[in-house]
A tleap script that builds the chain and sets N, CA, C and O, in Angstrom:
source leaprc.protein.ff14SB
mol = sequence {
  NMET GLY TYR THR ASN GLU LYS SER GLN LEU
  MET SER VAL PRO PRO TYR VAL ALA ALA CYS
  VAL CYS THR ILE SER ALA GLY TYR LEU ALA
  ASP ARG GLN LYS LYS ARG GLY ILE TYR MET
  ILE GLY TYR CYS LEU VAL ALA ILE ILE GLY
  PHE VAL MET LEU ILE SER SER HIE LYS PRO
  HIE THR GLN TYR ALA GLY VAL PHE PHE ALA
  ALA CYS GLY LYS LEU LEU TRP PHE CALA
}
set mol.1.N position { -25.220 -17.172 56.019 }
set mol.1.CA position { -25.318 -18.470 56.092 }
set mol.1.C position { -26.160 -18.722 57.515 }
set mol.1.O position { -26.514 -19.876 57.754 }
set mol.2.N position { -26.398 -17.947 58.205 }
set mol.2.CA position { -27.157 -18.299 59.468 }
set mol.2.C position { -26.564 -18.696 60.596 }
set mol.2.O position { -27.218 -19.214 61.500 }
set mol.3.N position { -25.263 -18.500 60.674 }
set mol.3.CA position { -24.811 -18.961 61.991 }
set mol.3.C position { -24.417 -17.714 62.953 }
set mol.3.O position { -24.376 -16.559 62.531 }
set mol.4.N position { -24.160 -18.044 64.163 }
set mol.4.CA position { -24.036 -17.004 65.129 }
set mol.4.C position { -22.273 -16.222 64.564 }
set mol.4.O position { -21.509 -16.556 63.658 }
set mol.5.N position { -22.202 -15.211 65.504 }
set mol.5.CA position { -21.005 -14.639 65.196 }
set mol.5.C position { -19.845 -15.242 65.420 }
set mol.5.O position { -18.898 -15.264 64.634 }
set mol.6.N position { -19.908 -15.900 66.832 }
set mol.6.CA position { -18.899 -16.823 67.432 }
set mol.6.C position { -18.501 -18.136 66.357 }
set mol.6.O position { -17.383 -18.484 65.980 }
set mol.7.N position { -19.602 -18.612 66.080 }
set mol.7.CA position { -19.339 -19.807 65.255 }
set mol.7.C position { -18.940 -19.351 63.989 }
set mol.7.O position { -18.042 -20.031 63.491 }
set mol.8.N position { -19.376 -18.315 63.256 }
set mol.8.CA position { -18.976 -18.151 61.713 }
set mol.8.C position { -17.218 -17.625 62.076 }
set mol.8.O position { -16.404 -17.872 61.186 }
set mol.9.N position { -16.757 -16.998 63.228 }
set mol.9.CA position { -15.654 -16.970 63.244 }
set mol.9.C position { -14.700 -17.783 63.348 }
set mol.9.O position { -13.566 -17.484 62.975 }
set mol.10.N position { -15.045 -19.089 63.938 }
set mol.10.CA position { -14.402 -20.109 64.143 }
set mol.10.C position { -14.517 -20.898 62.776 }
set mol.10.O position { -13.603 -21.666 62.473 }
set mol.11.N position { -15.391 -20.769 62.106 }
set mol.11.CA position { -15.735 -21.546 60.922 }
set mol.11.C position { -14.793 -20.994 59.842 }
set mol.11.O position { -14.601 -21.720 58.867 }
set mol.12.N position { -14.176 -19.786 59.894 }
set mol.12.CA position { -13.261 -18.939 58.895 }
set mol.12.C position { -11.980 -19.648 58.926 }
set mol.12.O position { -11.232 -19.508 57.958 }
set mol.13.N position { -11.567 -20.511 60.069 }
set mol.13.CA position { -10.226 -20.832 60.540 }
set mol.13.C position { -9.807 -21.883 59.454 }
set mol.13.O position { -8.810 -21.644 58.773 }
set mol.14.N position { -10.569 -23.107 59.249 }
set mol.14.CA position { -10.201 -23.991 58.429 }
set mol.14.C position { -9.839 -23.704 57.042 }
set mol.14.O position { -8.799 -24.165 56.572 }
set mol.15.N position { -10.764 -22.849 56.242 }
set mol.15.CA position { -10.519 -22.680 54.932 }
set mol.15.C position { -9.153 -22.022 54.709 }
set mol.15.O position { -8.551 -22.264 53.663 }
set mol.16.N position { -8.578 -21.125 55.718 }
set mol.16.CA position { -7.471 -20.637 55.497 }
set mol.16.C position { -6.346 -21.430 56.007 }
set mol.16.O position { -5.211 -21.117 55.649 }
set mol.17.N position { -6.533 -22.456 56.829 }
set mol.17.CA position { -5.386 -23.410 57.106 }
set mol.17.C position { -5.236 -24.203 55.722 }
set mol.17.O position { -4.140 -24.227 55.162 }
set mol.18.N position { -6.324 -24.834 55.193 }
set mol.18.CA position { -6.242 -25.635 53.955 }
set mol.18.C position { -5.653 -24.714 52.912 }
set mol.18.O position { -4.855 -25.222 52.125 }
set mol.19.N position { -5.957 -23.335 52.786 }
set mol.19.CA position { -5.208 -22.392 51.665 }
set mol.19.C position { -3.771 -22.469 52.120 }
set mol.19.O position { -2.967 -22.574 51.193 }
set mol.20.N position { -3.320 -22.444 53.213 }
set mol.20.CA position { -1.829 -22.319 53.536 }
set mol.20.C position { -1.221 -23.530 52.954 }
set mol.20.O position { -0.319 -23.601 52.120 }
set mol.21.N position { -1.825 -24.392 53.497 }
set mol.21.CA position { -1.263 -26.036 52.954 }
set mol.21.C position { -1.175 -25.979 51.407 }
set mol.21.O position { -0.189 -26.407 50.807 }
set mol.22.N position { -2.191 -25.461 50.821 }
set mol.22.CA position { -2.052 -25.545 49.274 }
set mol.22.C position { -1.093 -24.651 48.915 }
set mol.22.O position { -0.254 -25.104 48.136 }
set mol.23.N position { -0.968 -23.551 49.240 }
set mol.23.CA position { -0.086 -22.419 49.119 }
set mol.23.C position { 1.251 -23.042 49.010 }
set mol.23.O position { 1.906 -23.178 47.976 }
set mol.24.N position { 1.580 -23.413 50.236 }
set mol.24.CA position { 3.042 -24.150 50.622 }
set mol.24.C position { 3.226 -25.332 49.449 }
set mol.24.O position { 4.209 -25.280 48.709 }
set mol.25.N position { 2.398 -26.224 49.337 }
set mol.25.CA position { 2.766 -27.450 48.685 }
set mol.25.C position { 2.884 -26.970 47.250 }
set mol.25.O position { 3.873 -27.239 46.567 }
set mol.26.N position { 1.769 -26.191 46.765 }
set mol.26.CA position { 1.961 -25.933 45.450 }
set mol.26.C position { 3.378 -25.071 44.931 }
set mol.26.O position { 4.022 -25.306 43.909 }
set mol.27.N position { 3.631 -24.079 45.891 }
set mol.27.CA position { 5.134 -23.433 45.584 }
set mol.27.C position { 6.067 -24.432 45.729 }
set mol.27.O position { 6.847 -24.515 44.779 }
set mol.28.N position { 6.219 -25.170 46.575 }
set mol.28.CA position { 7.299 -26.431 46.831 }
set mol.28.C position { 7.331 -27.113 45.363 }
set mol.28.O position { 8.341 -27.164 44.662 }
set mol.29.N position { 6.258 -27.550 45.066 }
set mol.29.CA position { 5.966 -28.565 43.931 }
set mol.29.C position { 6.465 -27.567 42.371 }
set mol.29.O position { 7.182 -27.942 41.443 }
set mol.30.N position { 5.819 -26.328 42.551 }
set mol.30.CA position { 5.986 -25.547 41.262 }
set mol.30.C position { 7.463 -25.188 40.950 }
set mol.30.O position { 7.975 -25.097 39.834 }
set mol.31.N position { 8.192 -24.954 42.473 }
set mol.31.CA position { 9.573 -24.819 42.248 }
set mol.31.C position { 10.266 -25.881 41.807 }
set mol.31.O position { 11.069 -25.707 40.891 }
set mol.32.N position { 10.110 -26.996 42.297 }
set mol.32.CA position { 10.897 -28.355 42.273 }
set mol.32.C position { 10.620 -28.623 40.856 }
set mol.32.O position { 11.661 -28.830 40.233 }
set mol.33.N position { 9.411 -28.693 40.055 }
set mol.33.CA position { 9.135 -28.840 38.726 }
set mol.33.C position { 9.581 -27.549 37.636 }
set mol.33.O position { 9.500 -27.645 36.411 }
set mol.34.N position { 9.956 -26.612 38.213 }
set mol.34.CA position { 10.218 -25.404 37.441 }
set mol.34.C position { 9.333 -25.256 36.194 }
set mol.34.O position { 9.654 -25.132 35.012 }
set mol.35.N position { 7.777 -25.317 36.959 }
set mol.35.CA position { 6.599 -25.016 36.019 }
set mol.35.C position { 5.581 -24.103 36.862 }
set mol.35.O position { 4.541 -24.614 37.278 }
set mol.36.N position { 5.880 -22.744 37.117 }
set mol.36.CA position { 5.216 -22.245 38.066 }
set mol.36.C position { 3.845 -21.767 37.397 }
set mol.36.O position { 2.879 -21.543 38.127 }
set mol.37.N position { 3.759 -21.617 36.068 }
set mol.37.CA position { 2.732 -21.038 35.188 }
set mol.37.C position { 1.568 -22.038 35.343 }
set mol.37.O position { 0.422 -21.722 35.664 }
set mol.38.N position { 1.923 -23.043 35.128 }
set mol.38.CA position { 0.768 -24.368 35.249 }
set mol.38.C position { 0.011 -24.374 36.619 }
set mol.38.O position { -1.184 -24.641 36.749 }
set mol.39.N position { 0.818 -24.063 37.552 }
set mol.39.CA position { 0.272 -24.287 38.941 }
set mol.39.C position { -0.611 -23.103 39.035 }
set mol.39.O position { -1.721 -23.310 39.526 }
set mol.40.N position { -0.347 -22.002 38.687 }
set mol.40.CA position { -0.936 -20.700 38.775 }
set mol.40.C position { -2.512 -20.872 37.969 }
set mol.40.O position { -3.505 -20.372 38.497 }
set mol.41.N position { -2.606 -21.592 36.715 }
set mol.41.CA position { -3.592 -21.646 36.156 }
set mol.41.C position { -4.420 -22.764 36.689 }
set mol.41.O position { -5.628 -22.722 36.459 }
set mol.42.N position { -3.936 -23.745 37.362 }
set mol.42.CA position { -4.611 -24.726 37.977 }
set mol.42.C position { -5.484 -24.185 39.297 }
set mol.42.O position { -6.592 -24.603 39.632 }
set mol.43.N position { -4.845 -23.340 39.833 }
set mol.43.CA position { -5.108 -22.959 41.087 }
set mol.43.C position { -6.126 -21.638 40.673 }
set mol.43.O position { -6.946 -21.332 41.539 }
set mol.44.N position { -6.125 -21.036 39.720 }
set mol.44.CA position { -7.095 -19.942 39.332 }
set mol.44.C position { -8.417 -20.563 38.993 }
set mol.44.O position { -9.501 -20.057 39.286 }
set mol.45.N position { -8.225 -21.868 38.258 }
set mol.45.CA position { -9.653 -22.685 37.953 }
set mol.45.C position { -10.052 -23.186 39.102 }
set mol.45.O position { -11.267 -23.316 39.253 }
set mol.46.N position { -9.222 -23.553 40.093 }
set mol.46.CA position { -9.768 -23.890 41.542 }
set mol.46.C position { -10.474 -22.835 42.256 }
set mol.46.O position { -11.492 -23.115 42.890 }
set mol.47.N position { -10.052 -21.727 42.210 }
set mol.47.CA position { -10.779 -20.388 42.797 }
set mol.47.C position { -11.993 -20.156 42.195 }
set mol.47.O position { -12.972 -19.876 42.886 }
set mol.48.N position { -12.070 -20.248 40.801 }
set mol.48.CA position { -12.995 -19.788 39.953 }
set mol.48.C position { -14.160 -21.111 40.196 }
set mol.48.O position { -15.322 -20.877 39.866 }
set mol.49.N position { -13.905 -22.143 40.631 }
set mol.49.CA position { -15.003 -23.263 40.898 }
set mol.49.C position { -15.394 -22.743 42.287 }
set mol.49.O position { -16.594 -22.491 42.393 }
set mol.50.N position { -14.718 -22.550 43.265 }
set mol.50.CA position { -15.261 -21.881 44.611 }
set mol.50.C position { -16.085 -20.773 44.261 }
set mol.50.O position { -17.247 -20.799 44.665 }
set mol.51.N position { -15.744 -19.926 43.668 }
set mol.51.CA position { -16.643 -18.538 43.414 }
set mol.51.C position { -17.841 -18.872 42.870 }
set mol.51.O position { -18.847 -18.234 43.179 }
set mol.52.N position { -17.895 -20.066 41.863 }
set mol.52.CA position { -19.161 -20.137 41.134 }
set mol.52.C position { -20.153 -20.932 42.334 }
set mol.52.O position { -21.306 -20.601 42.611 }
set mol.53.N position { -19.394 -22.033 42.939 }
set mol.53.CA position { -20.274 -22.585 44.239 }
set mol.53.C position { -20.931 -21.784 45.118 }
set mol.53.O position { -21.975 -22.123 45.677 }
set mol.54.N position { -20.199 -20.389 45.328 }
set mol.54.CA position { -20.454 -19.317 46.088 }
set mol.54.C position { -21.924 -18.687 45.469 }
set mol.54.O position { -22.967 -18.537 46.106 }
set mol.55.N position { -21.733 -18.436 44.345 }
set mol.55.CA position { -22.743 -17.591 43.765 }
set mol.55.C position { -23.901 -18.356 43.478 }
set mol.55.O position { -24.988 -17.818 43.690 }
set mol.56.N position { -23.863 -19.685 42.969 }
set mol.56.CA position { -24.925 -20.398 42.533 }
set mol.56.C position { -25.814 -21.273 43.378 }
set mol.56.O position { -26.821 -21.845 42.961 }
set mol.57.N position { -25.269 -21.331 44.804 }
set mol.57.CA position { -25.958 -22.200 45.713 }
set mol.57.C position { -26.511 -21.279 46.843 }
set mol.57.O position { -25.972 -20.187 47.023 }
set mol.58.N position { -27.463 -21.636 47.538 }
set mol.58.CA position { -28.057 -21.189 48.860 }
set mol.58.C position { -28.019 -22.231 49.815 }
set mol.58.O position { -28.852 -22.320 50.717 }
set mol.59.N position { -27.289 -22.849 49.687 }
set mol.59.CA position { -27.276 -24.098 50.794 }
set mol.59.C position { -25.806 -23.808 51.532 }
set mol.59.O position { -24.749 -23.654 50.920 }
set mol.60.N position { -25.961 -23.770 52.890 }
set mol.60.CA position { -24.859 -23.431 53.332 }
set mol.60.C position { -23.447 -24.530 53.457 }
set mol.60.O position { -22.280 -24.154 53.562 }
set mol.61.N position { -23.888 -25.847 53.418 }
set mol.61.CA position { -22.879 -26.664 52.973 }
set mol.61.C position { -22.069 -26.511 51.795 }
set mol.61.O position { -20.841 -26.553 51.732 }
set mol.62.N position { -22.893 -26.329 50.877 }
set mol.62.CA position { -22.188 -25.970 49.519 }
set mol.62.C position { -21.476 -24.659 49.435 }
set mol.62.O position { -20.477 -24.569 48.722 }
set mol.63.N position { -21.941 -23.588 50.146 }
set mol.63.CA position { -21.161 -22.338 49.965 }
set mol.63.C position { -19.875 -22.535 51.024 }
set mol.63.O position { -18.779 -22.028 50.786 }
set mol.64.N position { -20.109 -23.231 52.067 }
set mol.64.CA position { -18.697 -23.481 53.001 }
set mol.64.C position { -17.887 -24.258 52.240 }
set mol.64.O position { -16.697 -23.980 52.391 }
set mol.65.N position { -18.186 -25.410 51.234 }
set mol.65.CA position { -17.194 -26.115 50.288 }
set mol.65.C position { -16.561 -25.098 49.377 }
set mol.65.O position { -15.414 -25.201 48.942 }
set mol.66.N position { -17.368 -24.131 49.125 }
set mol.66.CA position { -16.894 -23.144 47.929 }
set mol.66.C position { -15.856 -22.215 48.604 }
set mol.66.O position { -14.907 -21.829 47.921 }
set mol.67.N position { -15.965 -21.828 49.898 }
set mol.67.CA position { -15.044 -21.142 50.557 }
set mol.67.C position { -13.775 -21.616 50.538 }
set mol.67.O position { -12.787 -20.908 50.345 }
set mol.68.N position { -13.757 -22.974 50.761 }
set mol.68.CA position { -12.559 -23.916 50.773 }
set mol.68.C position { -11.841 -23.726 49.523 }
set mol.68.O position { -10.684 -23.305 49.537 }
set mol.69.N position { -12.546 -24.052 48.271 }
set mol.69.CA position { -12.021 -23.994 46.888 }
set mol.69.C position { -11.502 -22.503 46.777 }
set mol.69.O position { -10.339 -22.287 46.434 }
set mol.70.N position { -12.349 -21.517 47.061 }
set mol.70.CA position { -12.090 -19.964 46.705 }
set mol.70.C position { -10.716 -19.692 47.460 }
set mol.70.O position { -9.772 -19.255 46.802 }
set mol.71.N position { -10.568 -19.952 48.903 }
set mol.71.CA position { -9.576 -19.646 49.406 }
set mol.71.C position { -8.017 -20.408 49.158 }
set mol.71.O position { -6.874 -19.980 49.316 }
set mol.72.N position { -8.509 -21.630 48.732 }
set mol.72.CA position { -7.092 -22.534 48.319 }
set mol.72.C position { -6.715 -22.080 46.965 }
set mol.72.O position { -5.532 -22.177 46.640 }
set mol.73.N position { -7.657 -21.552 46.063 }
set mol.73.CA position { -7.182 -20.926 44.807 }
set mol.73.C position { -6.721 -19.612 44.611 }
set mol.73.O position { -6.069 -19.211 43.647 }
set mol.74.N position { -7.143 -18.892 45.700 }
set mol.74.CA position { -7.023 -17.268 45.524 }
set mol.74.C position { -5.860 -16.943 46.346 }
set mol.74.O position { -5.337 -15.840 46.182 }
set mol.75.N position { -5.358 -17.803 47.259 }
set mol.75.CA position { -4.087 -17.312 48.249 }
set mol.75.C position { -3.042 -17.566 47.227 }
set mol.75.O position { -2.113 -16.765 47.131 }
set mol.76.N position { -3.106 -18.629 46.436 }
set mol.76.CA position { -1.725 -18.710 45.436 }
set mol.76.C position { -1.217 -17.631 44.577 }
set mol.76.O position { -0.033 -17.520 44.262 }
set mol.77.N position { -2.421 -16.623 44.112 }
set mol.77.CA position { -2.257 -15.809 43.421 }
set mol.77.C position { -1.244 -14.813 44.049 }
set mol.77.O position { -0.407 -14.291 43.313 }
set mol.78.N position { -1.275 -14.576 45.142 }
set mol.78.CA position { -0.244 -13.631 46.192 }
set mol.78.C position { 1.000 -14.394 46.522 }
set mol.78.O position { 1.843 -13.810 47.203 }
set mol.79.N position { 1.261 -15.801 46.073 }
set mol.79.CA position { 2.415 -16.450 46.554 }
set mol.79.C position { 3.628 -16.159 45.793 }
set mol.79.O position { 4.700 -16.670 46.120 }
savepdb mol mol.pdb
quit
């Protein structure tokens, strides 16, 4: 994406903070509503959207947004 090593390391923090918030909130809501499967499907679709954004674009801003979607969707698979 063309960033320095230090900047790219710092830029990896916000997507994982957002993914942590998504994982905790989705787990809480899924447990409260007793519908874990629908949340899993929804977040898998979010991850797919993120990976498509990463694959299909060469613009750094679009790729960075794709990282947010991919991280938010993928971390829920392991919850």
